PDB file of N, CA, C, O and CB in Angstrom:
ATOM      1  N   MET A   1     -10.533 -11.613  -2.416  1.00  0.00           N
ATOM      2  CA  MET A   1      -9.096 -10.456  -2.411  1.00  0.00           C
ATOM      3  C   MET A   1      -8.583 -10.332  -0.958  1.00  0.00           C
ATOM      4  O   MET A   1      -9.443 -10.528  -0.099  1.00  0.00           O
ATOM      5  CB  MET A   1      -9.538  -8.651  -2.950  1.00  0.00           C
ATOM      6  N   VAL A   2      -7.233 -10.019  -0.494  1.00  0.00           N
ATOM      7  CA  VAL A   2      -7.094  -9.767   0.799  1.00  0.00           C
ATOM      8  C   VAL A   2      -6.506  -8.323   0.702  1.00  0.00           C
ATOM      9  O   VAL A   2      -5.565  -8.341  -0.092  1.00  0.00           O
ATOM     10  CB  VAL A   2      -6.231 -10.856   1.554  1.00  0.00           C
ATOM     11  N   THR A   3      -6.713  -7.108   1.211  1.00  0.00           N
ATOM     12  CA  THR A   3      -6.074  -5.990   0.827  1.00  0.00           C
ATOM     13  C   THR A   3      -5.719  -5.420   2.319  1.00  0.00           C
ATOM     14  O   THR A   3      -6.533  -5.278   3.232  1.00  0.00           O
ATOM     15  CB  THR A   3      -7.003  -5.028  -0.179  1.00  0.00           C
ATOM     16  N   ILE A   4      -4.468  -5.157   2.355  1.00  0.00           N
ATOM     17  CA  ILE A   4      -3.665  -4.724   3.381  1.00  0.00           C
ATOM     18  C   ILE A   4      -3.020  -3.067   3.117  1.00  0.00           C
ATOM     19  O   ILE A   4      -2.439  -2.674   2.105  1.00  0.00           O
ATOM     20  CB  ILE A   4      -2.500  -5.883   3.492  1.00  0.00           C
ATOM     21  N   THR A   5      -3.255  -2.476   4.050  1.00  0.00           N
ATOM     22  CA  THR A   5      -3.183  -0.913   3.948  1.00  0.00           C
ATOM     23  C   THR A   5      -2.393  -0.079   5.291  1.00  0.00           C
ATOM     24  O   THR A   5      -2.792   0.126   6.437  1.00  0.00           O
ATOM     25  CB  THR A   5      -4.842  -0.374   3.848  1.00  0.00           C
ATOM     26  N   VAL A   6      -1.367   0.218   4.736  1.00  0.00           N
ATOM     27  CA  VAL A   6      -0.797   0.526   5.465  1.00  0.00           C
ATOM     28  C   VAL A   6      -0.884   2.101   6.290  1.00  0.00           C
ATOM     29  O   VAL A   6      -0.309   3.071   5.798  1.00  0.00           O
ATOM     30  CB  VAL A   6       0.093   0.160   4.894  1.00  0.00           C
ATOM     31  N   LYS A   7      -1.649   2.206   7.554  1.00  0.00           N
ATOM     32  CA  LYS A   7      -2.289   3.393   7.981  1.00  0.00           C
ATOM     33  C   LYS A   7      -1.027   4.555   7.987  1.00  0.00           C
ATOM     34  O   LYS A   7       0.098   4.091   7.803  1.00  0.00           O
ATOM     35  CB  LYS A   7      -3.049   3.123   9.528  1.00  0.00           C
ATOM     36  N   LYS A   8      -1.148   6.084   8.192  1.00  0.00           N
ATOM     37  CA  LYS A   8      -0.071   6.675   8.968  1.00  0.00           C
ATOM     38  C   LYS A   8       0.428   6.594   9.923  1.00  0.00           C
ATOM     39  O   LYS A   8       1.592   6.845  10.235  1.00  0.00           O
ATOM     40  CB  LYS A   8      -0.095   7.428   9.115  1.00  0.00           C
ATOM     41  N   SER A   9      -1.104   5.926  10.975  1.00  0.00           N
ATOM     42  CA  SER A   9      -0.359   5.646  11.927  1.00  0.00           C
ATOM     43  C   SER A   9       0.273   4.622  12.641  1.00  0.00           C
ATOM     44  O   SER A   9       0.425   4.486  13.855  1.00  0.00           O
ATOM     45  CB  SER A   9      -0.729   5.999  12.424  1.00  0.00           C
ATOM     46  N   GLY A  10       0.815   3.520  11.159  1.00  0.00           N
ATOM     47  CA  GLY A  10       1.323   2.657  11.652  1.00  0.00           C
ATOM     48  C   GLY A  10       0.797   1.299  11.604  1.00  0.00           C
ATOM     49  O   GLY A  10       1.570   0.345  11.510  1.00  0.00           O
ATOM     50  N   LYS A  11      -0.979   1.088  11.687  1.00  0.00           N
ATOM     51  CA  LYS A  11      -1.305  -0.245  11.821  1.00  0.00           C
ATOM     52  C   LYS A  11      -1.208  -0.369  10.477  1.00  0.00           C
ATOM     53  O   LYS A  11      -0.685   0.403   9.673  1.00  0.00           O
ATOM     54  CB  LYS A  11      -2.597  -0.687  12.525  1.00  0.00           C
ATOM     55  N   LEU A  12      -1.861  -1.606  10.264  1.00  0.00           N
ATOM     56  CA  LEU A  12      -2.322  -2.453   9.506  1.00  0.00           C
ATOM     57  C   LEU A  12      -3.075  -2.774   9.016  1.00  0.00           C
ATOM     58  O   LEU A  12      -3.029  -4.004   8.976  1.00  0.00           O
ATOM     59  CB  LEU A  12      -2.276  -2.961   9.625  1.00  0.00           C
ATOM     60  N   ARG A  13      -4.525  -2.094   8.144  1.00  0.00           N
ATOM     61  CA  ARG A  13      -5.721  -2.217   7.743  1.00  0.00           C
ATOM     62  C   ARG A  13      -5.609  -3.566   7.016  1.00  0.00           C
ATOM     63  O   ARG A  13      -4.859  -3.778   6.063  1.00  0.00           O
ATOM     64  CB  ARG A  13      -6.199  -1.026   6.960  1.00  0.00           C
ATOM     65  N   VAL A  14      -6.531  -4.545   7.641  1.00  0.00           N
ATOM     66  CA  VAL A  14      -6.839  -5.549   6.582  1.00  0.00           C
ATOM     67  C   VAL A  14      -8.086  -6.122   6.002  1.00  0.00           C
ATOM     68  O   VAL A  14      -8.736  -6.786   6.810  1.00  0.00           O
ATOM     69  CB  VAL A  14      -6.326  -6.474   6.921  1.00  0.00           C
ATOM     70  N   GLU A  15      -8.466  -6.051   5.075  1.00  0.00           N
ATOM     71  CA  GLU A  15      -9.739  -6.324   4.683  1.00  0.00           C
ATOM     72  C   GLU A  15     -10.067  -7.194   3.615  1.00  0.00           C
ATOM     73  O   GLU A  15      -9.982  -6.776   2.461  1.00  0.00           O
ATOM     74  CB  GLU A  15     -10.255  -5.291   4.444  1.00  0.00           C
ATOM     75  N   ALA A  16     -10.493  -8.549   3.896  1.00  0.00           N
ATOM     76  CA  ALA A  16     -11.064  -9.679   3.198  1.00  0.00           C
ATOM     77  C   ALA A  16     -12.613 -10.259   3.113  1.00  0.00           C
ATOM     78  O   ALA A  16     -13.471 -10.035   3.968  1.00  0.00           O
ATOM     79  CB  ALA A  16     -10.370 -10.609   3.674  1.00  0.00           C
ATOM     80  N   PRO A  17     -12.714 -10.676   2.480  1.00  0.00           N
ATOM     81  CA  PRO A  17     -14.665 -11.152   2.544  1.00  0.00           C
ATOM     82  C   PRO A  17     -14.365 -12.087   3.980  1.00  0.00           C
ATOM     83  O   PRO A  17     -13.201 -12.383   4.248  1.00  0.00           O
ATOM     84  CB  PRO A  17     -15.571 -12.562   0.657  1.00  0.00           C
ATOM     85  N   GLU A  18     -15.318 -12.456   4.735  1.00  0.00           N
ATOM     86  CA  GLU A  18     -15.547 -13.206   6.006  1.00  0.00           C
ATOM     87  C   GLU A  18     -15.206 -14.481   5.243  1.00  0.00           C
ATOM     88  O   GLU A  18     -15.734 -14.990   4.255  1.00  0.00           O
ATOM     89  CB  GLU A  18     -17.139 -13.093   6.821  1.00  0.00           C
ATOM     90  N   GLY A  19     -13.963 -14.916   6.139  1.00  0.00           N
ATOM     91  CA  GLY A  19     -13.691 -16.475   5.954  1.00  0.00           C
ATOM     92  C   GLY A  19     -12.260 -16.314   5.053  1.00  0.00           C
ATOM     93  O   GLY A  19     -11.668 -17.342   4.726  1.00  0.00           O
ATOM     94  N   GLY A  20     -11.724 -14.972   4.663  1.00  0.00           N
ATOM     95  CA  GLY A  20     -10.995 -14.891   3.728  1.00  0.00           C
ATOM     96  C   GLY A  20      -9.379 -14.903   3.855  1.00  0.00           C
ATOM     97  O   GLY A  20      -8.523 -14.740   2.985  1.00  0.00           O
ATOM     98  N   ILE A  21      -9.240 -15.204   5.517  1.00  0.00           N
ATOM     99  CA  ILE A  21      -7.885 -14.975   5.822  1.00  0.00           C
ATOM    100  C   ILE A  21      -8.259 -15.290   7.562  1.00  0.00           C
ATOM    101  O   ILE A  21      -9.191 -15.073   8.336  1.00  0.00           O
ATOM    102  CB  ILE A  21      -7.201 -13.235   5.252  1.00  0.00           C
ATOM    103  N   THR A  22      -6.862 -15.950   7.592  1.00  0.00           N
ATOM    104  CA  THR A  22      -6.836 -16.500   9.240  1.00  0.00           C
ATOM    105  C   THR A  22      -5.415 -15.769   9.985  1.00  0.00           C
ATOM    106  O   THR A  22      -4.347 -15.754   9.373  1.00  0.00           O
ATOM    107  CB  THR A  22      -6.649 -18.561   9.308  1.00  0.00           C
ATOM    108  N   VAL A  23      -5.507 -15.384  10.887  1.00  0.00           N
ATOM    109  CA  VAL A  23      -4.757 -15.257  11.945  1.00  0.00           C
ATOM    110  C   VAL A  23      -4.326 -16.050  12.697  1.00  0.00           C
ATOM    111  O   VAL A  23      -5.038 -16.698  13.465  1.00  0.00           O
ATOM    112  CB  VAL A  23      -5.109 -14.693  12.518  1.00  0.00           C
ATOM    113  N   VAL A  24      -2.921 -16.160  12.608  1.00  0.00           N
ATOM    114  CA  VAL A  24      -2.294 -17.773  13.285  1.00  0.00           C
ATOM    115  C   VAL A  24      -1.118 -17.395  14.574  1.00  0.00           C
ATOM    116  O   VAL A  24      -0.001 -17.539  14.078  1.00  0.00           O
ATOM    117  CB  VAL A  24      -1.213 -18.886  11.729  1.00  0.00           C
ATOM    118  N   ASP A  25      -1.016 -16.997  15.937  1.00  0.00           N
ATOM    119  CA  ASP A  25      -0.599 -16.943  16.813  1.00  0.00           C
ATOM    120  C   ASP A  25       0.946 -17.900  16.555  1.00  0.00           C
ATOM    121  O   ASP A  25       1.139 -18.602  15.562  1.00  0.00           O
ATOM    122  CB  ASP A  25      -1.678 -17.248  17.732  1.00  0.00           C
ATOM    123  N   ALA A  26       1.679 -17.764  17.405  1.00  0.00           N
ATOM    124  CA  ALA A  26       2.999 -17.932  17.520  1.00  0.00           C
ATOM    125  C   ALA A  26       3.029 -19.639  17.323  1.00  0.00           C
ATOM    126  O   ALA A  26       3.647 -20.308  16.494  1.00  0.00           O
ATOM    127  CB  ALA A  26       3.599 -17.257  19.001  1.00  0.00           C
ATOM    128  N   ASN A  27       2.022 -20.105  18.525  1.00  0.00           N
ATOM    129  CA  ASN A  27       1.657 -21.537  18.919  1.00  0.00           C
ATOM    130  C   ASN A  27       0.677 -22.139  17.387  1.00  0.00           C
ATOM    131  O   ASN A  27       0.561 -23.357  17.251  1.00  0.00           O
ATOM    132  CB  ASN A  27       0.562 -21.474  20.661  1.00  0.00           C
ATOM    133  N   GLY A  28       0.239 -21.490  16.665  1.00  0.00           N
ATOM    134  CA  GLY A  28      -0.428 -22.304  15.660  1.00  0.00           C
ATOM    135  C   GLY A  28      -1.956 -21.825  16.288  1.00  0.00           C
ATOM    136  O   GLY A  28      -2.782 -21.986  15.389  1.00  0.00           O
ATOM    137  N   ASN A  29      -2.382 -21.474  17.104  1.00  0.00           N
ATOM    138  CA  ASN A  29      -4.064 -21.262  17.430  1.00  0.00           C
ATOM    139  C   ASN A  29      -4.291 -19.885  16.574  1.00  0.00           C
ATOM    140  O   ASN A  29      -3.772 -18.770  16.627  1.00  0.00           O
ATOM    141  CB  ASN A  29      -4.530 -21.005  19.399  1.00  0.00           C
ATOM    142  N   ASP A  30      -5.390 -20.525  15.694  1.00  0.00           N
ATOM    143  CA  ASP A  30      -5.992 -18.792  15.019  1.00  0.00           C
ATOM    144  C   ASP A  30      -6.866 -17.833  15.932  1.00  0.00           C
ATOM    145  O   ASP A  30      -7.582 -18.227  16.853  1.00  0.00           O
ATOM    146  CB  ASP A  30      -7.162 -18.991  13.594  1.00  0.00           C
ATOM    147  N   PHE A  31      -6.730 -16.753  15.609  1.00  0.00           N
ATOM    148  CA  PHE A  31      -7.214 -15.729  16.175  1.00  0.00           C
ATOM    149  C   PHE A  31      -9.125 -16.108  15.738  1.00  0.00           C
ATOM    150  O   PHE A  31      -9.339 -16.536  14.604  1.00  0.00           O
ATOM    151  CB  PHE A  31      -6.320 -14.189  15.485  1.00  0.00           C
ATOM    152  N   ASP A  32     -10.137 -15.941  16.544  1.00  0.00           N
ATOM    153  CA  ASP A  32     -11.456 -15.506  16.223  1.00  0.00           C
ATOM    154  C   ASP A  32     -11.266 -14.503  15.400  1.00  0.00           C
ATOM    155  O   ASP A  32     -10.521 -13.586  15.745  1.00  0.00           O
ATOM    156  CB  ASP A  32     -12.286 -15.134  17.305  1.00  0.00           C
ATOM    157  N   LEU A  33     -11.994 -14.489  13.990  1.00  0.00           N
ATOM    158  CA  LEU A  33     -12.079 -13.379  13.349  1.00  0.00           C
ATOM    159  C   LEU A  33     -13.532 -13.330  12.969  1.00  0.00           C
ATOM    160  O   LEU A  33     -14.005 -12.349  12.395  1.00  0.00           O
ATOM    161  CB  LEU A  33     -11.113 -13.299  12.252  1.00  0.00           C
ATOM    162  N   SER A  34     -14.456 -14.711  13.386  1.00  0.00           N
ATOM    163  CA  SER A  34     -15.764 -14.541  13.320  1.00  0.00           C
ATOM    164  C   SER A  34     -16.398 -13.233  12.824  1.00  0.00           C
ATOM    165  O   SER A  34     -16.040 -12.287  13.526  1.00  0.00           O
ATOM    166  CB  SER A  34     -16.165 -14.798  14.484  1.00  0.00           C
ATOM    167  N   GLY A  35     -17.230 -12.891  11.828  1.00  0.00           N
ATOM    168  CA  GLY A  35     -17.952 -12.331  11.636  1.00  0.00           C
ATOM    169  C   GLY A  35     -17.401 -10.680  11.289  1.00  0.00           C
ATOM    170  O   GLY A  35     -18.166  -9.716  11.298  1.00  0.00           O
ATOM    171  N   LYS A  36     -15.832 -10.590  10.971  1.00  0.00           N
ATOM    172  CA  LYS A  36     -15.040  -9.745  10.264  1.00  0.00           C
ATOM    173  C   LYS A  36     -14.677  -9.831   9.176  1.00  0.00           C
ATOM    174  O   LYS A  36     -14.259 -10.905   8.742  1.00  0.00           O
ATOM    175  CB  LYS A  36     -14.215  -9.571  10.669  1.00  0.00           C
ATOM    176  N   THR A  37     -14.738  -8.646   8.380  1.00  0.00           N
ATOM    177  CA  THR A  37     -14.566  -8.499   7.051  1.00  0.00           C
ATOM    178  C   THR A  37     -13.058  -7.432   7.356  1.00  0.00           C
ATOM    179  O   THR A  37     -12.151  -7.261   6.541  1.00  0.00           O
ATOM    180  CB  THR A  37     -16.135  -7.794   6.155  1.00  0.00           C
ATOM    181  N   ALA A  38     -13.132  -6.925   8.527  1.00  0.00           N
ATOM    182  CA  ALA A  38     -11.960  -5.249   8.797  1.00  0.00           C
ATOM    183  C   ALA A  38     -11.051  -5.545  10.059  1.00  0.00           C
ATOM    184  O   ALA A  38     -11.692  -5.927  11.038  1.00  0.00           O
ATOM    185  CB  ALA A  38     -13.065  -3.418   9.357  1.00  0.00           C
ATOM    186  N   PHE A  39     -10.121  -5.476  10.172  1.00  0.00           N
ATOM    187  CA  PHE A  39      -9.461  -5.089  11.233  1.00  0.00           C
ATOM    188  C   PHE A  39      -7.990  -4.641  11.282  1.00  0.00           C
ATOM    189  O   PHE A  39      -7.280  -5.445  10.678  1.00  0.00           O
ATOM    190  CB  PHE A  39      -9.615  -6.003  11.969  1.00  0.00           C
ATOM    191  N   ALA A  40      -7.597  -4.041  11.590  1.00  0.00           N
ATOM    192  CA  ALA A  40      -6.028  -3.247  12.063  1.00  0.00           C
ATOM    193  C   ALA A  40      -5.306  -4.370  12.834  1.00  0.00           C
ATOM    194  O   ALA A  40      -5.797  -5.134  13.666  1.00  0.00           O
ATOM    195  CB  ALA A  40      -6.194  -1.681  13.276  1.00  0.00           C
ATOM    196  N   LEU A  41      -4.350  -4.326  12.497  1.00  0.00           N
ATOM    197  CA  LEU A  41      -3.077  -5.317  13.195  1.00  0.00           C
ATOM    198  C   LEU A  41      -2.306  -3.897  13.813  1.00  0.00           C
ATOM    199  O   LEU A  41      -2.422  -2.785  13.299  1.00  0.00           O
ATOM    200  CB  LEU A  41      -1.838  -6.503  11.759  1.00  0.00           C
ATOM    201  N   CYS A  42      -1.663  -4.147  14.779  1.00  0.00           N
ATOM    202  CA  CYS A  42      -1.076  -3.102  15.518  1.00  0.00           C
ATOM    203  C   CYS A  42       0.288  -3.053  14.470  1.00  0.00           C
ATOM    204  O   CYS A  42       0.398  -3.995  13.685  1.00  0.00           O
ATOM    205  CB  CYS A  42      -0.819  -3.480  17.317  1.00  0.00           C
ATOM    206  N   GLY A  43       1.296  -2.002  14.446  1.00  0.00           N
ATOM    207  CA  GLY A  43       2.053  -1.692  13.945  1.00  0.00           C
ATOM    208  C   GLY A  43       3.571  -1.363  14.668  1.00  0.00           C
ATOM    209  O   GLY A  43       4.708  -1.719  14.359  1.00  0.00           O
ATOM    210  N   CYS A  44       3.050  -0.526  15.759  1.00  0.00           N
ATOM    211  CA  CYS A  44       4.027  -0.303  16.639  1.00  0.00           C
ATOM    212  C   CYS A  44       4.714  -1.178  18.028  1.00  0.00           C
ATOM    213  O   CYS A  44       5.797  -0.994  18.584  1.00  0.00           O
ATOM    214  CB  CYS A  44       3.582   0.738  16.974  1.00  0.00           C
ATOM    215  N   GLY A  45       3.768  -2.052  18.291  1.00  0.00           N
ATOM    216  CA  GLY A  45       4.023  -3.159  19.210  1.00  0.00           C
ATOM    217  C   GLY A  45       3.441  -2.780  20.498  1.00  0.00           C
ATOM    218  O   GLY A  45       3.765  -3.574  21.381  1.00  0.00           O
ATOM    219  N   ALA A  46       2.749  -1.905  20.861  1.00  0.00           N
ATOM    220  CA  ALA A  46       2.654  -1.085  21.939  1.00  0.00           C
ATOM    221  C   ALA A  46       0.898  -1.469  22.739  1.00  0.00           C
ATOM    222  O   ALA A  46       0.560  -1.280  23.908  1.00  0.00           O
ATOM    223  CB  ALA A  46       2.925   0.647  21.259  1.00  0.00           C
ATOM    224  N   SER A  47      -0.107  -2.172  21.334  1.00  0.00           N
ATOM    225  CA  SER A  47      -1.002  -2.786  21.610  1.00  0.00           C
ATOM    226  C   SER A  47      -1.268  -3.602  22.940  1.00  0.00           C
ATOM    227  O   SER A  47      -0.492  -4.390  23.481  1.00  0.00           O
ATOM    228  CB  SER A  47      -1.024  -3.344  20.717  1.00  0.00           C
ATOM    229  N   ARG A  48      -2.352  -3.291  23.285  1.00  0.00           N
ATOM    230  CA  ARG A  48      -2.583  -4.472  24.695  1.00  0.00           C
ATOM    231  C   ARG A  48      -3.701  -5.968  24.552  1.00  0.00           C
ATOM    232  O   ARG A  48      -4.061  -6.941  25.214  1.00  0.00           O
ATOM    233  CB  ARG A  48      -3.437  -3.397  26.142  1.00  0.00           C
ATOM    234  N   ASN A  49      -3.946  -5.194  22.928  1.00  0.00           N
ATOM    235  CA  ASN A  49      -5.152  -6.181  22.442  1.00  0.00           C
ATOM    236  C   ASN A  49      -4.324  -6.811  21.369  1.00  0.00           C
ATOM    237  O   ASN A  49      -4.994  -7.074  20.370  1.00  0.00           O
ATOM    238  CB  ASN A  49      -6.723  -5.413  21.827  1.00  0.00           C
ATOM    239  N   LYS A  50      -2.916  -7.163  21.278  1.00  0.00           N
ATOM    240  CA  LYS A  50      -1.964  -7.892  20.299  1.00  0.00           C
ATOM    241  C   LYS A  50      -2.643  -8.895  19.990  1.00  0.00           C
ATOM    242  O   LYS A  50      -3.321  -9.579  20.756  1.00  0.00           O
ATOM    243  CB  LYS A  50      -0.615  -8.324  20.754  1.00  0.00           C
ATOM    244  N   PRO A  51      -2.380  -9.137  17.972  1.00  0.00           N
ATOM    245  CA  PRO A  51      -1.856  -8.459  17.768  1.00  0.00           C
ATOM    246  C   PRO A  51      -2.413  -7.353  16.584  1.00  0.00           C
ATOM    247  O   PRO A  51      -1.929  -6.970  15.519  1.00  0.00           O
ATOM    248  CB  PRO A  51      -0.919  -9.100  17.734  1.00  0.00           C
ATOM    249  N   PHE A  52      -3.959  -6.967  17.479  1.00  0.00           N
ATOM    250  CA  PHE A  52      -4.699  -6.445  17.126  1.00  0.00           C
ATOM    251  C   PHE A  52      -4.424  -4.910  17.315  1.00  0.00           C
ATOM    252  O   PHE A  52      -4.111  -4.711  18.488  1.00  0.00           O
ATOM    253  CB  PHE A  52      -5.641  -7.004  17.570  1.00  0.00           C
ATOM    254  N   CYS A  53      -4.433  -3.481  16.397  1.00  0.00           N
ATOM    255  CA  CYS A  53      -5.008  -2.638  16.899  1.00  0.00           C
ATOM    256  C   CYS A  53      -5.906  -1.802  18.046  1.00  0.00           C
ATOM    257  O   CYS A  53      -7.096  -1.496  17.968  1.00  0.00           O
ATOM    258  CB  CYS A  53      -5.168  -2.732  16.403  1.00  0.00           C
ATOM    259  N   ASP A  54      -4.899  -1.513  19.204  1.00  0.00           N
ATOM    260  CA  ASP A  54      -6.180  -0.678  20.419  1.00  0.00           C
ATOM    261  C   ASP A  54      -6.224   0.665  20.016  1.00  0.00           C
ATOM    262  O   ASP A  54      -7.372   1.107  19.987  1.00  0.00           O
ATOM    263  CB  ASP A  54      -5.738  -0.599  22.307  1.00  0.00           C
ATOM    264  N   GLY A  55      -5.302   1.491  19.682  1.00  0.00           N
ATOM    265  CA  GLY A  55      -5.454   2.970  19.233  1.00  0.00           C
ATOM    266  C   GLY A  55      -4.285   3.537  20.232  1.00  0.00           C
ATOM    267  O   GLY A  55      -4.058   4.731  20.429  1.00  0.00           O
ATOM    268  N   THR A  56      -3.645   2.516  20.777  1.00  0.00           N
ATOM    269  CA  THR A  56      -2.577   3.007  22.050  1.00  0.00           C
ATOM    270  C   THR A  56      -1.157   4.047  21.214  1.00  0.00           C
ATOM    271  O   THR A  56      -0.259   4.536  21.899  1.00  0.00           O
ATOM    272  CB  THR A  56      -1.728   1.150  22.985  1.00  0.00           C
ATOM    273  N   HIS A  57      -1.212   4.188  19.946  1.00  0.00           N
ATOM    274  CA  HIS A  57      -0.078   4.414  19.292  1.00  0.00           C
ATOM    275  C   HIS A  57      -0.463   6.034  19.166  1.00  0.00           C
ATOM    276  O   HIS A  57       0.395   6.830  18.784  1.00  0.00           O
ATOM    277  CB  HIS A  57       0.173   3.436  17.868  1.00  0.00           C
ATOM    278  N   SER A  58      -1.713   6.434  19.486  1.00  0.00           N
ATOM    279  CA  SER A  58      -1.969   7.648  19.365  1.00  0.00           C
ATOM    280  C   SER A  58      -2.078   8.067  20.812  1.00  0.00           C
ATOM    281  O   SER A  58      -2.516   9.180  21.099  1.00  0.00           O
ATOM    282  CB  SER A  58      -3.110   7.888  18.500  1.00  0.00           C
ATOM    283  N   LYS A  59      -1.623   7.053  21.885  1.00  0.00           N
ATOM    284  CA  LYS A  59      -1.553   7.983  23.195  1.00  0.00           C
ATOM    285  C   LYS A  59       0.358   7.894  23.027  1.00  0.00           C
ATOM    286  O   LYS A  59       1.117   8.860  23.102  1.00  0.00           O
ATOM    287  CB  LYS A  59      -2.524   7.095  25.070  1.00  0.00           C
ATOM    288  N   LEU A  60       0.595   7.014  22.882  1.00  0.00           N
ATOM    289  CA  LEU A  60       1.981   7.445  22.794  1.00  0.00           C
ATOM    290  C   LEU A  60       3.230   8.257  21.646  1.00  0.00           C
ATOM    291  O   LEU A  60       4.457   8.162  21.627  1.00  0.00           O
ATOM    292  CB  LEU A  60       2.340   6.388  23.021  1.00  0.00           C
ATOM    293  N   GLY A  61       2.328   8.999  20.825  1.00  0.00           N
ATOM    294  CA  GLY A  61       2.704  10.259  19.858  1.00  0.00           C
ATOM    295  C   GLY A  61       3.634   9.324  19.050  1.00  0.00           C
ATOM    296  O   GLY A  61       4.672   9.852  18.651  1.00  0.00           O
ATOM    297  N   ILE A  62       3.415   7.896  18.713  1.00  0.00           N
ATOM    298  CA  ILE A  62       4.201   7.340  17.291  1.00  0.00           C
ATOM    299  C   ILE A  62       3.349   7.795  16.331  1.00  0.00           C
ATOM    300  O   ILE A  62       2.126   7.693  16.431  1.00  0.00           O
ATOM    301  CB  ILE A  62       4.419   5.632  17.071  1.00  0.00           C
ATOM    302  N   LYS A  63       3.978   8.347  15.300  1.00  0.00           N
ATOM    303  CA  LYS A  63       3.367   8.549  13.841  1.00  0.00           C
ATOM    304  C   LYS A  63       4.407   7.897  12.955  1.00  0.00           C
ATOM    305  O   LYS A  63       5.433   7.274  13.229  1.00  0.00           O
ATOM    306  CB  LYS A  63       3.115  10.216  13.380  1.00  0.00           C
ATOM    307  N   GLY A  64       3.790   8.253  11.727  1.00  0.00           N
ATOM    308  CA  GLY A  64       4.530   7.491  10.335  1.00  0.00           C
ATOM    309  C   GLY A  64       4.429   6.045   9.907  1.00  0.00           C
ATOM    310  O   GLY A  64       4.433   5.030  10.605  1.00  0.00           O
ATOM    311  N   ALA A  65       4.371   6.138   9.049  1.00  0.00           N
ATOM    312  CA  ALA A  65       4.417   4.618   8.515  1.00  0.00           C
ATOM    313  C   ALA A  65       4.988   4.558   6.810  1.00  0.00           C
ATOM    314  O   ALA A  65       5.038   5.629   6.205  1.00  0.00           O
ATOM    315  CB  ALA A  65       2.643   3.919   8.630  1.00  0.00           C
ATOM    316  N   PRO A  66       5.355   3.418   6.176  1.00  0.00           N
ATOM    317  CA  PRO A  66       6.736   3.372   5.326  1.00  0.00           C
ATOM    318  C   PRO A  66       5.117   3.512   4.282  1.00  0.00           C
ATOM    319  O   PRO A  66       3.961   3.123   4.452  1.00  0.00           O
ATOM    320  CB  PRO A  66       8.300   1.629   5.338  1.00  0.00           C
ATOM    321  N   ALA A  67       5.777   4.209   3.290  1.00  0.00           N
ATOM    322  CA  ALA A  67       5.293   4.118   2.014  1.00  0.00           C
ATOM    323  C   ALA A  67       5.654   3.774   1.066  1.00  0.00           C
ATOM    324  O   ALA A  67       6.853   3.513   1.157  1.00  0.00           O
ATOM    325  CB  ALA A  67       5.029   4.787   1.685  1.00  0.00           C
ATOM    326  N   ALA A  68       5.084   3.523  -0.351  1.00  0.00           N
ATOM    327  CA  ALA A  68       5.221   2.415  -1.185  1.00  0.00           C
ATOM    328  C   ALA A  68       6.164   3.089  -1.872  1.00  0.00           C
ATOM    329  O   ALA A  68       5.788   4.193  -2.269  1.00  0.00           O
ATOM    330  CB  ALA A  68       4.017   1.825  -1.949  1.00  0.00           C
ATOM    331  N   ALA A  69       7.698   2.659  -2.244  1.00  0.00           N
ATOM    332  CA  ALA A  69       8.505   3.547  -2.851  1.00  0.00           C
ATOM    333  C   ALA A  69       7.826   3.612  -4.451  1.00  0.00           C
ATOM    334  O   ALA A  69       6.945   2.874  -4.892  1.00  0.00           O
ATOM    335  CB  ALA A  69      10.136   3.024  -2.713  1.00  0.00           C
ATOM    336  N   GLN A  70       8.457   4.618  -5.087  1.00  0.00           N
ATOM    337  CA  GLN A  70       8.202   4.802  -6.400  1.00  0.00           C
ATOM    338  C   GLN A  70       9.410   4.020  -7.197  1.00  0.00           C
ATOM    339  O   GLN A  70      10.450   3.529  -6.758  1.00  0.00           O
ATOM    340  CB  GLN A  70       8.089   6.374  -6.702  1.00  0.00           C
ATOM    341  N   GLU A  71       8.864   4.090  -8.586  1.00  0.00           N
ATOM    342  CA  GLU A  71       9.860   2.738  -9.226  1.00  0.00           C
ATOM    343  C   GLU A  71      11.384   3.702  -9.393  1.00  0.00           C
ATOM    344  O   GLU A  71      12.533   3.276  -9.278  1.00  0.00           O
ATOM    345  CB  GLU A  71       9.109   1.921 -11.260  1.00  0.00           C
ATOM    346  N   GLU A  72      11.031   4.808  -9.633  1.00  0.00           N
ATOM    347  CA  GLU A  72      12.888   5.111  -9.832  1.00  0.00           C
ATOM    348  C   GLU A  72      14.064   4.954  -8.300  1.00  0.00           C
ATOM    349  O   GLU A  72      15.201   4.483  -8.290  1.00  0.00           O
ATOM    350  CB  GLU A  72      13.056   7.161 -10.397  1.00  0.00           C
ATOM    351  N   GLU A  73      13.280   5.526  -7.162  1.00  0.00           N
ATOM    352  CA  GLU A  73      13.421   5.320  -6.220  1.00  0.00           C
ATOM    353  C   GLU A  73      13.836   3.806  -5.485  1.00  0.00           C
ATOM    354  O   GLU A  73      14.455   3.666  -4.430  1.00  0.00           O
ATOM    355  CB  GLU A  73      12.535   5.856  -6.008  1.00  0.00           C
ATOM    356  N   VAL A  74      13.183   2.507  -6.566  1.00  0.00           N
ATOM    357  CA  VAL A  74      13.587   1.294  -5.755  1.00  0.00           C
ATOM    358  C   VAL A  74      14.634   1.067  -6.910  1.00  0.00           C
ATOM    359  O   VAL A  74      14.941  -0.118  -7.043  1.00  0.00           O
ATOM    360  CB  VAL A  74      12.327  -0.039  -5.356  1.00  0.00           C
ATOM    361  N   LYS A  75      15.280   1.992  -7.820  1.00  0.00           N
ATOM    362  CA  LYS A  75      16.296   1.563  -8.878  1.00  0.00           C
ATOM    363  C   LYS A  75      17.360   1.974  -8.466  1.00  0.00           C
ATOM    364  O   LYS A  75      18.374   1.280  -8.538  1.00  0.00           O
ATOM    365  CB  LYS A  75      16.147   1.998 -10.213  1.00  0.00           C
ATOM    366  N   ASN A  76      17.353   3.567  -7.785  1.00  0.00           N
ATOM    367  CA  ASN A  76      18.405   3.944  -6.986  1.00  0.00           C
ATOM    368  C   ASN A  76      18.514   3.438  -5.625  1.00  0.00           C
ATOM    369  O   ASN A  76      18.724   4.474  -4.994  1.00  0.00           O
ATOM    370  CB  ASN A  76      18.410   5.215  -6.933  1.00  0.00           C
ATOM    371  N   ALA A  77      18.498   2.397  -4.712  1.00  0.00           N
ATOM    372  CA  ALA A  77      18.140   1.692  -3.551  1.00  0.00           C
ATOM    373  C   ALA A  77      19.436   0.840  -3.987  1.00  0.00           C
ATOM    374  O   ALA A  77      19.799  -0.122  -3.310  1.00  0.00           O
ATOM    375  CB  ALA A  77      16.480   0.965  -3.367  1.00  0.00           C
TER     376      ALA A  77
END
C-alpha cells in the first residue's frame, strides 16, 4: 500500500514498501529509490533536488497545504 500525506508545508510525503513505487521523470527515466521506504516530493516548485523536497519552502516562507474536503464542503462546491 502507498500512502501520500500532504504536509502543512506543502510537501508530499510518500510512504511505500521498498520497491512498491516508482518515480519517473518527463523522459521516462526512473529515479533511484533503492533502500527508500519514504521520501517527500516538492510541492512548492523551489527545490534544488526536484522532484524531491529539500526544505527550500521553509527558507522562502511558503506555508499552507490543501486539506481534505469534508463531505458537506464537497456537496456545496
